C-alpha positions as CSV (number, residue, x, y, z in Angstrom):
1,M,99.4,90.9,132.4
2,M,96.8,93.4,131.2
3,K,98.1,96.9,130.5
4,N,96.2,100.0,131.5
5,Y,95.8,101.3,128.0
6,R,95.4,99.7,124.6
7,F,97.2,102.4,122.6
8,G,99.8,105.1,123.5
9,V,101.4,107.9,121.7
10,L,104.9,109.1,122.7
11,G,105.0,112.5,121.1
12,A,101.4,113.6,120.5
13,G,102.2,116.3,117.9
14,S,100.1,116.8,114.8
15,M,100.8,113.4,113.2
16,G,100.7,111.4,116.4
17,T,97.4,113.0,117.4
18,A,96.0,112.5,114.0
19,I,96.7,108.8,114.2
20,A,95.1,108.6,117.7
21,D,92.1,110.6,116.5
22,G,91.7,108.4,113.4
23,A,91.8,105.2,115.5
24,V,89.1,106.6,117.9
25,R,87.0,107.9,115.0
26,A,87.1,104.4,113.4
27,G,85.9,102.9,116.7
28,L,89.1,100.9,117.3
29,F,89.7,102.4,120.7
30,A,87.8,104.6,123.1
31,P,89.6,107.9,124.0
32,S,90.0,106.6,127.6
33,E,91.9,103.6,126.3
34,V,94.5,105.9,124.7
35,L,97.4,107.5,126.6
36,L,99.0,110.6,125.1
37,F,102.4,112.0,126.1
38,N,103.2,115.7,125.7
39,R,105.9,117.7,127.4
40,S,103.6,120.7,127.3
41,E,101.1,120.9,130.1
42,E,98.8,123.0,127.9
43,K,98.7,120.3,125.2
44,R,98.1,117.6,127.9
45,E,95.1,119.6,129.2
46,A,93.7,120.1,125.7
47,N,93.9,116.3,125.1
48,R,92.4,115.5,128.5
49,A,89.5,117.7,127.6
50,R,88.9,115.6,124.5
51,G,88.6,112.5,126.7
52,Y,92.1,111.1,126.3
53,A,94.3,109.8,129.1
54,V,97.4,112.0,129.3
55,T,100.9,111.9,130.9
56,G,104.0,114.1,131.2
57,D,106.2,111.0,131.7
58,Y,106.9,109.2,128.5
59,T,108.1,106.0,130.2
60,E,104.5,105.5,131.4
61,V,103.4,105.3,127.7
62,Y,105.9,102.5,127.2
63,T,105.1,100.5,130.3
64,A,101.3,101.0,130.5
65,C,100.2,100.5,126.8
66,D,99.7,97.4,124.7
67,M,100.8,99.4,121.6
68,V,103.1,102.4,121.6
69,L,103.4,104.8,118.7
70,L,106.8,106.5,118.7
71,A,105.9,109.8,117.0
72,V,108.9,111.9,118.1
73,K,111.4,113.4,115.7
74,P,114.2,111.0,114.6
75,Q,116.8,113.2,116.3
76,N,115.1,112.6,119.7
77,F,115.6,108.8,119.5
78,D,119.1,109.1,121.0
79,E,117.6,110.6,124.1
80,I,114.5,108.4,124.5
81,L,115.7,104.9,123.5
82,P,118.2,104.4,126.4
83,V,115.5,105.6,128.9
84,L,112.9,103.2,127.4
85,A,115.5,100.4,127.5
86,G,115.5,100.8,131.3
87,C,111.8,100.2,131.7
88,A,110.7,97.0,133.4
89,G,107.7,94.9,132.5
90,E,106.2,93.3,129.5
91,K,107.3,94.9,126.2
92,P,104.7,96.6,124.1
93,L,104.3,96.5,120.4
94,V,106.4,99.4,119.2
95,I,105.1,101.3,116.1
96,S,107.6,103.9,114.8
97,I,106.9,106.6,112.2
98,A,110.4,108.1,112.4
99,A,112.1,108.2,108.9
100,G,115.5,106.7,108.9
101,V,115.4,105.1,112.4
102,T,116.1,101.5,111.6
103,F,115.0,98.3,113.4
104,A,118.7,97.7,114.2
105,R,119.0,101.0,116.0
106,M,115.8,100.4,118.0
107,E,116.6,96.8,118.7
108,A,120.1,97.7,119.9
109,A,118.4,99.7,122.7
110,L,115.1,97.9,123.4
111,G,116.1,94.3,122.5
112,A,115.6,92.2,119.4
113,D,112.8,90.4,121.2
114,T,110.7,93.7,121.1
115,P,108.0,93.5,118.5
116,M,108.3,96.5,116.2
117,I,106.5,97.8,113.1
118,R,107.9,100.7,111.1
119,V,105.3,102.8,109.5
120,M,105.8,105.6,106.9
121,P,102.6,107.8,106.7
122,N,102.3,111.0,104.7
123,T,100.6,114.2,105.8
124,P,97.3,113.6,103.9
125,L,96.7,111.0,106.6
126,M,95.6,113.9,108.8
127,L,92.5,114.2,106.5
128,G,92.0,110.4,106.4
129,E,93.6,110.3,102.9
130,G,97.0,108.8,103.8
131,A,99.2,106.6,101.7
132,T,101.1,104.5,104.4
133,Q,103.8,101.8,104.1
134,L,104.5,99.2,106.8
135,V,107.2,96.6,107.5
136,K,107.6,94.4,110.6
137,N,110.7,93.1,112.4
138,A,111.3,89.4,113.2
139,A,109.8,89.7,116.7
140,A,106.5,91.1,115.5
141,S,103.9,88.5,114.5
142,E,101.7,88.5,111.3
143,A,98.7,89.1,113.5
144,Q,100.3,92.2,115.0
145,L,101.2,93.5,111.5
146,A,97.6,92.9,110.4
147,Q,96.3,94.8,113.5
148,V,98.5,97.8,112.7
149,R,97.7,97.7,109.1
150,A,93.9,97.7,109.9
151,L,94.5,100.8,112.0
152,F,96.1,102.7,109.1
153,D,93.6,101.3,106.6
154,T,91.0,103.5,108.4
155,M,93.1,106.6,107.4
156,G,93.7,105.9,103.7
157,V,95.5,103.2,101.8
158,T,98.4,100.9,103.0
159,V,101.1,98.9,101.4
160,V,103.2,96.2,103.3
161,F,106.8,95.5,102.4
162,D,108.8,92.4,103.3
163,K,112.2,94.2,103.4
164,E,112.9,97.2,105.7
165,H,115.1,99.1,103.1
166,M,112.0,99.4,100.9
167,L,110.7,102.1,103.2
168,N,113.6,104.3,101.9
169,E,113.0,103.3,98.3
170,V,109.3,104.3,98.4
171,I,109.7,107.7,100.1
172,P,109.6,109.9,96.9
173,Y,106.3,108.3,95.8
174,A,104.2,108.8,98.9
175,G,106.0,110.3,101.9
176,S,107.7,113.2,100.1
177,A,105.3,113.3,97.1
178,P,102.8,115.8,98.5
179,A,105.5,118.5,98.4
180,Y,106.2,117.8,94.7
181,L,102.4,118.0,93.9
182,Y,102.1,121.2,95.9
183,T,105.0,122.6,93.9
184,F,103.3,121.7,90.7
185,A,100.1,123.3,91.9
186,D,102.0,126.5,93.0
187,A,103.6,126.8,89.5
188,M,100.2,126.3,87.8
189,V,98.5,128.9,90.0
190,Q,101.3,131.4,89.3
191,S,100.9,130.9,85.6
192,A,97.1,131.2,85.8
193,V,97.5,134.6,87.6
194,E,99.8,135.8,84.8
195,H,96.8,135.1,82.4
196,G,94.3,137.1,84.5
197,I,92.7,134.2,86.4
198,S,92.4,134.7,90.2
199,A,94.6,132.5,92.3
200,D,91.6,131.1,94.1
201,D,89.8,130.1,91.0
202,A,92.9,128.6,89.5
203,L,93.5,126.6,92.7
204,T,89.9,125.4,92.8
205,L,90.1,124.2,89.1
206,F,93.5,122.6,89.4
207,C,92.8,120.8,92.7
208,Q,89.6,119.3,91.3
209,T,91.6,118.3,88.2
210,M,94.1,116.5,90.3
211,I,91.4,114.7,92.2
212,G,89.6,113.7,88.9
213,S,92.9,112.6,87.3
214,A,93.8,110.5,90.3
215,K,90.4,108.8,90.1
216,M,90.9,108.1,86.4
217,L,94.3,106.5,87.2
218,L,92.9,104.4,90.0
219,R,90.4,102.9,87.7
220,R,93.4,101.1,86.1
221,D,91.6,100.4,82.9
222,K,94.2,102.6,81.1
223,T,97.9,103.1,81.8
224,P,99.2,106.6,82.6
225,A,100.7,106.7,79.0
226,E,97.3,105.8,77.5
227,L,95.6,108.5,79.5
228,I,98.2,111.1,78.4
229,K,97.5,110.1,74.8
230,A,93.7,110.4,75.3
231,V,94.1,114.1,76.3
232,C,96.7,115.0,73.6
233,S,94.7,115.4,70.4
234,P,97.1,115.6,67.4
235,G,97.6,119.3,66.5
236,G,95.7,120.4,69.6
237,T,96.5,122.6,72.6
238,T,97.7,120.0,75.1
239,I,100.4,118.6,72.8
240,E,102.1,122.0,72.6
241,A,102.6,122.0,76.4
242,M,103.8,118.4,76.3
243,K,106.5,119.3,73.8
244,V,107.9,121.8,76.3
245,L,107.8,119.3,79.1
246,E,109.6,116.7,76.9
247,A,112.2,119.3,75.7
248,H,113.1,120.0,79.4
249,D,113.2,116.3,80.1
250,L,110.6,116.2,82.8
251,Y,110.9,112.5,83.3
252,G,114.7,112.8,83.8
253,I,114.2,115.6,86.2
254,L,111.7,113.6,88.3
255,A,113.9,110.5,88.2
256,E,116.9,112.5,89.5
257,A,114.8,114.2,92.2
258,C,113.5,110.8,93.4
259,D,117.1,109.3,93.4
260,K,118.4,112.2,95.6
261,C,115.4,111.8,97.9
262,I,116.1,108.1,98.4
263,A,119.9,108.6,98.8
264,R,119.2,111.1,101.6
265,A,116.9,108.6,103.4
266,Y,119.8,106.1,103.5
267,E,122.2,108.8,104.8
268,L,119.8,109.7,107.6
269,G,119.6,106.0,108.6
270,K,123.4,105.6,109.2
């Protein structure tokens, strides 16, 4: 049976809306083929004005769409899953971006025969520069996985994992990593201000340096270690700073931070 809409977003907040907008911008769907759920009538009206179909009943998203993006907070799943489980009709392809909400938990409510793909995007996706990871459950086909991957490919880069637990293991390196980079930028700007450079100039220079450095890394003609060595002239300025980072065991600090981040992801999934 044909559904009324090709794509639905249950919880059209900033990330859910960014994904719908990205799909429309890439020409995958027309706005009229996308149904957005918001509790807020004001947000519904704003989305309707942009050409989207809207609803204040989230069960309609589940029953009327071919694909449903679950973009509500993980703590809301206890409320919505039992309600969705009571919905009749052909099951949609369920795409979840909720950290820590496992297939087992969703399948217990919706049935193991429900095709599901878990997706871990990061916030730069909102600018079309996301780094997204995907994994499918047994009920989802390779074709469905390819379709969802193609959707997120339009908003950055994607990596597919075979095992669900890898979505926890990868969190520090993409999902949470923007916060670590923002912290690094904040510290560098604060230092620059101490040396008489305006915060705005420092941020401009440092951001461009991050972009340029990332592009150097992505060329993959040199390892990170080789690139470090290329900047560190013997007896020069850079090596003095590197000595301080080594003395404070930067690598050990980052390894510990990543371990804690991953451990918390497993705790949230229990």
